[in-house]
C-alpha positions in Angstrom: 62.8 121.1 -0.8 63.6 121.8 -4.4 66.3 119.2 -4.3 63.9 116.6 -2.9 61.4 117.4 -5.6 64.1 117.0 -8.3 65.1 113.7 -6.9 61.5 112.6 -6.9 61.1 113.6 -10.5 64.3 111.8 -11.6 63.4 108.7 -9.6 59.9 108.6 -11.2 61.2 108.9 -14.8 62.3 105.3 -15.2 58.9 104.2 -13.8 57.1 106.5 -16.2 59.2 105.2 -19.1 58.3 101.7 -18.2 54.6 102.5 -18.1 54.8 104.2 -21.5 56.8 101.3 -22.9 54.4 98.7 -21.6 51.2 100.6 -21.9 49.9 98.8 -25.0 50.8 95.5 -23.4 48.6 96.4 -20.3 45.8 97.8 -22.5 45.5 95.1 -25.1 47.2 91.9 -23.8 46.4 91.9 -20.1 42.6 91.9 -20.5 42.8 88.9 -22.8 44.4 86.9 -20.0 41.3 87.5 -17.9 38.7 87.1 -20.7 37.3 83.6 -20.6 37.0 81.7 -23.9 35.1 78.5 -24.3 37.5 77.0 -26.8 40.7 79.2 -26.9 43.2 78.4 -24.2 46.3 79.1 -26.2 48.7 82.0 -25.5 49.3 85.1 -27.7 52.3 84.9 -30.0 55.5 86.6 -28.7 56.2 90.2 -29.5 55.7 93.7 -28.2 52.9 96.1 -28.7 55.0 99.2 -29.0 54.2 102.7 -27.8 50.8 104.1 -27.0 48.7 105.0 -30.1 51.6 104.6 -32.6 52.6 101.1 -31.6 55.6 99.9 -33.7 55.2 102.5 -36.4 58.5 104.2 -35.7 60.3 100.9 -35.8 58.7 100.1 -39.1 59.7 103.5 -40.5 63.2 103.0 -39.2 63.7 99.8 -41.2 61.7 100.8 -44.3 62.5 104.5 -44.6 65.7 105.4 -42.6 68.1 102.5 -42.8 66.3 101.0 -45.8 66.7 97.4 -44.7 63.0 96.3 -44.8 63.6 92.6 -44.2 65.3 93.4 -40.9 62.0 94.4 -39.5 61.0 90.7 -39.4 64.5 89.4 -38.8 64.8 91.5 -35.6 61.6 89.7 -34.3 62.9 86.3 -35.3 66.2 87.0 -33.6 64.5 88.3 -30.4 61.6 85.9 -30.1 62.6 82.9 -32.2 61.0 81.5 -35.3 58.2 79.5 -33.6 55.4 79.1 -36.2 56.0 82.5 -37.7 53.6 84.6 -35.6 54.3 87.8 -33.7 52.1 90.2 -31.9 52.4 94.0 -32.5 50.4 97.2 -32.7 50.5 98.6 -36.3 48.7 101.4 -38.1 46.3 102.0 -35.2 45.3 98.4 -34.4 46.5 95.5 -32.3 47.8 93.0 -34.8 49.3 89.6 -35.4 52.1 89.4 -38.0 52.5 86.3 -40.0 55.7 85.6 -42.0 55.2 81.9 -42.6 53.9 80.3 -45.8 51.8 77.8 -43.8 50.1 80.5 -41.6 49.5 82.7 -44.6 47.8 79.9 -46.5 45.7 79.1 -43.4 44.5 82.7 -43.2 44.0 83.3 -46.9 41.9 80.1 -47.2 39.7 80.8 -44.1 37.4 83.5 -45.4 34.9 82.8 -42.6 37.5 83.6 -39.9 39.6 86.3 -41.6 38.0 89.0 -43.7 39.3 91.9 -45.8 38.1 95.1 -44.3 38.4 98.6 -45.6 38.3 101.8 -43.5 35.8 103.3 -46.0 34.4 100.8 -48.5 32.9 103.7 -50.4 36.3 104.7 -51.8 36.3 101.5 -53.9 32.6 101.0 -53.9 30.2 98.9 -51.8 29.8 96.5 -54.8 33.5 96.2 -55.4 35.1 92.7 -55.6 37.6 93.7 -52.9 34.8 94.9 -50.5 32.0 92.3 -50.7 32.1 89.2 -48.6 30.9 85.6 -48.7 28.5 84.4 -51.5 28.3 87.9 -52.9 32.1 87.9 -53.4 32.0 84.4 -55.1 29.3 85.6 -57.5 31.0 88.8 -58.3 34.4 87.2 -58.7 33.1 84.8 -61.3 31.8 87.7 -63.4 35.1 89.6 -63.2 37.3 86.6 -63.8 35.3 85.6 -66.9 35.5 89.1 -68.2 39.2 89.6 -68.0 40.9 86.1 -68.0 38.9 84.2 -70.6 41.0 83.4 -73.7 39.1 85.8 -75.9 39.7 88.7 -73.4 43.4 88.0 -73.2 43.7 87.9 -77.0 42.0 91.3 -77.1 44.3 92.6 -74.4 47.4 91.4 -76.3 46.2 93.1 -79.5 45.2 96.4 -77.8 48.2 97.1 -75.6 50.9 96.5 -78.2 50.5 99.6 -80.4 51.1 101.9 -77.4 54.0 99.8 -76.1 55.7 99.8 -79.5 55.1 103.6 -79.9 56.4 104.3 -76.4 59.6 102.3 -76.9 60.2 104.0 -80.2 59.7 107.4 -78.4 62.2 106.4 -75.7 64.8 105.5 -78.3 64.3 108.9 -80.0 64.7 110.7 -76.7 67.8 108.7 -75.8 67.5 109.0 -72.0 64.4 108.4 -70.0 63.2 107.6 -66.5 61.6 104.2 -67.0 59.2 104.5 -64.1 57.6 107.7 -65.3 57.4 106.4 -68.9 55.9 103.0 -68.1 53.3 104.6 -65.9 52.2 106.7 -68.8 51.9 103.9 -71.3 50.3 101.6 -68.7 47.6 104.1 -67.9 46.9 104.8 -71.5 46.5 101.1 -72.1 44.2 100.7 -69.1 42.1 103.5 -70.4 41.8 101.8 -73.7 41.2 98.3 -72.3 38.7 99.2 -69.6 36.6 102.1 -71.1 37.9 102.6 -74.7 39.4 106.1 -73.8 42.1 107.5 -76.0 45.0 109.7 -74.6 43.9 113.3 -74.1 42.5 115.8 -71.6 39.6 113.4 -70.5 41.9 110.5 -69.7 44.3 112.9 -67.9 41.5 114.2 -65.8 40.5 110.7 -64.8 44.1 109.9 -63.8 44.1 112.8 -61.4 40.8 111.5 -59.9 42.2 108.0 -59.5 45.4 109.3 -58.0 43.3 111.2 -55.4 41.4 108.0 -54.5 44.6 106.0 -54.1 46.1 108.6 -51.8 42.9 108.5 -49.7 42.9 104.7 -49.4 46.4 104.9 -47.9 45.6 107.8 -45.6 44.1 108.1 -42.1 40.3 108.4 -42.4 40.2 112.1 -41.2 37.2 113.4 -43.2 37.6 117.2 -43.1 38.3 119.6 -45.9 41.9 119.6 -46.9 42.6 116.0 -45.8 43.7 113.3 -48.3 40.8 111.2 -47.2 38.2 113.9 -47.8 39.7 114.7 -51.2 39.6 111.0 -52.0 35.9 110.8 -51.3 35.2 113.8 -53.6 37.3 112.2 -56.3 35.4 108.9 -56.0 32.1 110.7 -56.3 33.3 112.4 -59.5 34.5 109.0 -60.9 31.1 107.5 -60.2 29.4 110.4 -62.1 31.7 110.1 -65.1 31.3 106.3 -65.4 27.6 106.5 -65.0 27.5 108.8 -68.1 29.8 106.4 -69.9 27.7 103.4 -69.1 24.5 105.1 -70.2 26.2 106.1 -73.4 27.2 102.5 -74.1 23.6 101.4 -73.6 22.4 103.8 -76.3 24.9 102.6 -78.8 23.9 100.2 -81.6 24.3 97.1 -79.6 26.1 97.0 -76.2 29.7 96.0 -76.6 30.5 97.7 -79.9 33.7 99.1 -78.4 34.6 95.7 -76.9 36.3 96.9 -73.7 36.2 95.6 -70.1 33.1 97.8 -69.2 31.3 96.2 -72.2 32.4 92.8 -71.0 31.1 93.4 -67.5 27.8 94.7 -68.9 27.3 91.7 -71.2 28.4 88.7 -69.2 25.7 86.5 -67.6 25.9 83.8 -65.0 24.4 80.3 -65.4 21.0 81.6 -64.5 21.1 84.4 -67.0 21.6 87.1 -64.4 23.8 90.2 -65.1 25.7 92.7 -63.0 23.9 95.9 -61.9 25.1 99.2 -63.3 26.7 100.1 -59.9 28.5 96.7 -59.7 30.0 97.4 -63.2 31.1 100.9 -62.1 32.5 99.9 -58.8 34.6 97.1 -60.3 35.9 99.2 -63.1 37.2 101.6 -60.5 38.8 98.8 -58.5 40.4 97.2 -61.4 41.9 100.4 -62.7 43.4 101.2 -59.2 44.7 97.7 -58.8 46.1 97.3 -62.3 47.6 100.7 -62.9 50.1 100.9 -60.0 51.1 97.2 -59.9 51.6 96.8 -63.6 53.6 100.1 -63.8 55.9 99.0 -60.9 56.4 95.5 -62.3 57.3 97.0 -65.8 59.8 99.4 -64.2 61.5 96.5 -62.4 61.7 94.5 -65.6 63.6 97.3 -67.3 65.9 97.5 -64.2 66.7 93.9 -63.7 67.2 93.2 -67.4 69.8 96.0 -67.4 71.5 94.6 -64.3 71.6 91.1 -65.6 72.7 91.1 -69.3 73.0 87.3 -69.4 69.3 87.1 -68.7 68.5 89.7 -71.3 70.6 87.8 -73.9 68.7 84.6 -73.3 65.4 86.5 -73.3 66.3 88.2 -76.6 67.3 84.9 -78.2 64.0 83.3 -77.3 61.9 86.2 -78.5 63.8 86.8 -81.7 63.0 83.2 -82.7 59.3 84.1 -82.8 59.6 87.7 -83.9 58.4 88.5 -87.4 60.7 90.2 -89.9 59.1 93.5 -89.2 59.8 94.2 -85.6 56.6 96.2 -85.2 54.6 93.0 -85.7 52.6 91.9 -82.7 52.7 88.7 -80.8 49.7 86.7 -79.7 48.6 85.0 -76.5 49.5 81.7 -78.2 53.0 83.0 -78.9 53.4 84.0 -75.2 52.4 80.6 -74.0 55.4 79.2 -76.0 57.9 81.6 -74.4 59.1 79.4 -71.5 62.1 81.4 -70.5 60.2 84.7 -70.9 57.5 83.5 -68.6 60.1 82.5 -66.0 61.6 86.0 -66.2 58.1 87.4 -65.7 57.7 85.3 -62.5 61.1 86.3 -61.2 60.5 90.0 -61.8 57.2 89.9 -59.9 58.7 87.9 -57.0 61.6 90.4 -56.5 59.4 93.5 -57.1 57.4 92.8 -54.0 54.9 95.4 -54.9 52.6 94.5 -52.0 54.9 94.1 -48.9 52.0 92.8 -46.8 48.2 92.1 -46.8 45.7 92.8 -44.1 42.9 90.7 -42.8 40.7 91.0 -39.7 39.8 88.1 -37.4 36.1 87.7 -37.0 36.4 85.3 -34.1 38.9 83.9 -31.7 41.2 81.6 -33.6 43.8 79.1 -32.4 46.7 78.1 -34.6 49.3 75.5 -33.5 49.1 76.6 -29.8 48.9 80.4 -30.4 45.9 82.6 -30.1 44.7 85.2 -32.6 42.1 87.4 -30.8 38.8 88.5 -32.3 38.9 91.9 -34.1 42.7 92.0 -34.2 44.3 92.6 -37.6 46.3 89.8 -39.1 49.2 91.2 -41.3 50.5 88.7 -43.8 54.1 89.8 -44.4 54.3 88.7 -48.0 57.6 90.4 -48.8 59.4 88.2 -46.3 58.3 85.0 -48.1 60.0 86.1 -51.3 63.3 87.3 -49.7 63.7 84.5 -47.1 66.7 82.2 -48.0 64.8 79.3 -46.5 62.3 79.7 -49.4 64.7 80.7 -52.2 68.4 80.1 -52.7 70.2 83.5 -52.8 66.8 85.2 -52.8 67.9 88.7 -53.7 69.6 87.4 -56.9 67.6 87.8 -60.1 67.6 84.2 -61.3 64.8 83.1 -63.6 66.2 79.6 -63.8 65.0 79.0 -60.2 61.5 78.5 -61.8 62.6 75.3 -63.6 61.8 73.6 -60.3 58.9 74.0 -57.9 59.2 76.4 -55.1 58.3 75.7 -51.5 54.5 75.4 -51.1 53.0 78.7 -50.2 56.3 80.6 -50.6 55.1 82.5 -53.7 52.2 84.8 -52.8 52.7 87.9 -55.0 49.0 87.8 -56.0 47.7 86.8 -52.5 45.9 83.5 -52.3 42.7 81.7 -51.5 39.4 83.0 -52.9 40.7 86.5 -53.0 43.8 85.9 -55.2 44.2 88.8 -57.5 41.6 88.6 -60.2 43.9 90.4 -62.7 47.0 88.2 -62.3 46.9 86.8 -65.8 46.3 90.3 -67.2 49.4 91.6 -65.4 51.5 88.7 -66.6 50.4 89.1 -70.2 51.2 92.8 -70.3 54.6 92.2 -68.7 55.5 89.4 -71.2 54.5 91.7 -74.1 56.7 94.5 -72.8 59.7 92.1 -72.4 59.2 90.8 -76.0 59.3 94.3 -77.6 62.1 95.4 -75.3 64.3 92.5 -76.0 64.0 92.2 -79.8 64.3 95.9 -80.6 66.3 97.8 -78.0 69.3 98.1 -75.8 69.6 100.2 -72.6 71.9 100.9 -69.7 71.3 102.2 -66.2 72.5 105.8 -65.7 72.9 105.2 -62.0 73.6 101.4 -61.5 74.3 102.0 -57.8 71.2 104.1 -57.1 69.8 103.6 -53.6 66.4 102.0 -53.0 63.3 103.4 -51.4 60.7 101.1 -50.0 57.7 103.4 -49.2 55.1 103.5 -50.6 56.5 100.8 -52.9 60.0 99.4 -53.5 61.8 101.4 -56.3 65.2 102.7 -57.2 65.5 106.3 -56.0 66.2 107.6 -59.5 63.1 106.1 -61.0 65.3 103.8 -63.2 66.9 106.4 -65.4 68.3 104.7 -68.5 70.0 105.5 -71.8 67.8 103.9 -74.4 68.6 103.0 -78.1 67.6 100.7 -80.9 69.7 97.6 -81.4 
C-alpha cells in the first residue's frame, strides 16, 4: 500500500510541475483567447509567463545579478522565440507584461499617450501634481512650466555658473586626497549642486537631513507597496510627508522675501513663471515638481558622472582628444569657468557626453500601462497589461551600434538608427531635465580634462547591474593634478 502511494506521488510530480510551470499561462493567457474583442483579432506575442506570483523574476535576477550578463535576458528570448517585431510576453514585477526591445515599437508606445500611460503604485510618493504623475492636458500644461524653468537659455547660464565652484573645489579636494571612490564623491558634489540650484541650500546639516529623506523616498518608489511600520514603502511615505512640510516652509519664506525670486533658484523659477494666459503654478505643484526633479536629477547625474570618470580612464585616447579641445578654450587660470556658449562650441566634448550616457544605461527599462486593447503589426497588447520598454537593449544591440560596448564618441559623427537612442525616453514624456544633465556632465568633463589625471585602481573590477549599472568598486581612482 505504501509502495503504491509512493508510486502515485512520484507519478503525479511531473504533472504538478507542468501545472506550476504553465499556471500563469492558464491564468492570464487562456482567458484572452475566449474574450471577444470587437477590433482585436491578433495573437499575443511569443514568450512565457513564468512561475505563479513571481513570473520571470528569478530569470531576470539570474542574468542581472548572478551571472551579470543583463543583455542575455533579451537575447535568450530572441533565440528561443525569434526576433519578430521585438515583442515578448512575460510576467514581471507582479504583473502580466509585454516586453518591447524594438526602436519602432518603443517609439509607437512612447508617442501614444492615449493608449499607454505612466502609472505609479503610489502617486503620493512623488506628488499628485508631479510632472511624472499627471496625465493628458494637465501634463502638457505642467511640462511647459517645468521646461521653461530649467531649459531656457537664462536658466542654463545660471546652472553653468552655479555648479562650477563646487565641481572645481571637489576636484581639488580629490587631488589633495590622492585616492578616491569616484561614485561616492560625485554623488556628494551632485547633491550639493542640486540643493543650490533647486532651493538655494548650502552644504550643512539641513541639506544632509533632506538627503536622507530623499533617499527614503527613492527606496520606497522601488519597493513593494506594503504599507506597514518597518517597511521601505511605509518609511518612504513618512519621508515624503516631511519633505512636503519642509518645502512648504521654504516656499512661504520665499514669498515673504523682498520680491519673489531674489535667490534665483529653480523653486523661484517655478513660482514666477506664467503661461500665455498669465496663470501660475499652485504652491503644491511647485513643491511636487521640486521633489520629482531632485529625485530624477540626483541619481541619474551622479551615475553619468561616475561613468565619465571610468570611461575616460579606460580610453586615454579619448581623454587626450577631450583635453586638447577643452584646453583650447580654457583660460590661463584653470579655475576660470566656462559658459553655455563655450559648451555649445565643444563638438567632441558633446559627443563624449552622448556616448557616456548611451553606455551608462542608467534606466534599463521604462514602464507603461495599456489603457485599451492595442494591436501592433499582428500582435495583441491586452488592456491593463504593463508594457516594458527595454531601453538598455537598444543601446547595446550591434544592429543599432557597431561594436556597441566599445566607448567610441566618434560614432556620433553620423546619425544613429532612428529610435535607437532613447536614454531620456521619448514622446511627450521625454526627460524634462535632459539638457540640465548634459550641461552638468560637459562642465565636469571640462574641468577634469584640463586640470587632472587619474587611473583606475581596479581596471578589471567586475560590474553590478542592480539597482543600476556600476563597477563593483565604485570606480576607485588615484587622482592628481596634471
